[in-house]
C-alpha angles and dihedrals in degrees: 000000000000123000107219124202123235107255119242107242088217088068089070095054115107124204089232088068088066096054095098094083090058091049089051091051093051092046090050091050091052092048092050091049093052094045091048091051092047092048095049100037103036100036096037108027117183115257098210144359094279088051089053090059090051089046091055091051088059089072091061089088089065093057091070090046094054091043087057090050090051091051090048089053090054091050090049091052090052090051091051091051090049090051091052093047091050091050091051091048091053091049092051092049092049091047090053091050091048090052091049092050092048092049090049091049095049092051092045093057091046088055090050090051091050091048090055090049092050092049090053091047095058115111133185122192128228113284137186117251121179092341096311134096118252112207121240119270135201140195115005088353087077090058091046090053091050091051094046095047094046092047090052092049098049102033092096093067112100127206091245092051093049093048092057094054120096119239091259094047092047092049092048092051091049094048090046091056091048092052090055091058114092091214090085093055096045108112093208093061095057096076090044093054093043090051092050089053091050092046092052091046090052091051089051087064094051118115111272092238094058102029094095091052092055092042090055089054090052093047089054088060099046117090123208089255090055091049089053090053092047090051093049094045090049090059095042118106093259097038101089095115092048089049091052092052094044091053094044097047100035091235095164096058115138092013114137122219123239107196139015090248092063091045092052091048089052093049095051106034109028131059119236095249088075089071099050121239116019110280136159106263092205090066092057102062115123111181115227123244 
């Protein structure tokens, strides 16, 4: 889908449309000449031949006048040329911006296609859970397993318990729970995470006027399980760049919380812009199963 610019109405102006002032000037000059001739000749006719010569000299005053009109015509021509050059310059600048936007858009959709491929390429092997074997999963099933396992591991934390922990203790508990999840050690999830980081970084360079449009397209692709992973990775020890982009782009908007531990981590370690428009975080808790 192309994003077209709004055309500058000045681009449709043509210098010929501004010719009427020159026509008015020439008409005025002709009128002045005729009036001058009528005034001098009819009201003050020459009495003899010598007087006729003197009479002819009286028109010398008009020479300077018409020379001035000729100079004005030259200046007017220069102004018309300047107008045309300025119009062409605007058109060239707009054409360059259009090409940049189209190039950005083509690369953006290629990145989206690659993102979809990387999501489908993720694999997670069979694991043991509560004494029984859980079958292998692929694609978004890997993210669903991560979300389910993490929710099971941190569901025991209460809001009162989390509020009494210091920042360091809270962060250590959170990182400890992440390390226990096999999603981090899965080699197929590394390219997926790296590509998400690159995609968000690319969106950060989008023009301000169209950034929200592209972000809405990305949000349409991200599942709640992916948003959970993005949140967790942002607060992981090596997730500082992801955290910066999440906070800058509002990537976690409309995501609902699952446990008090996640809510407390968000309150203490992320700024509100990460979650889109200002909203009370406490109203967005959805306890995990």
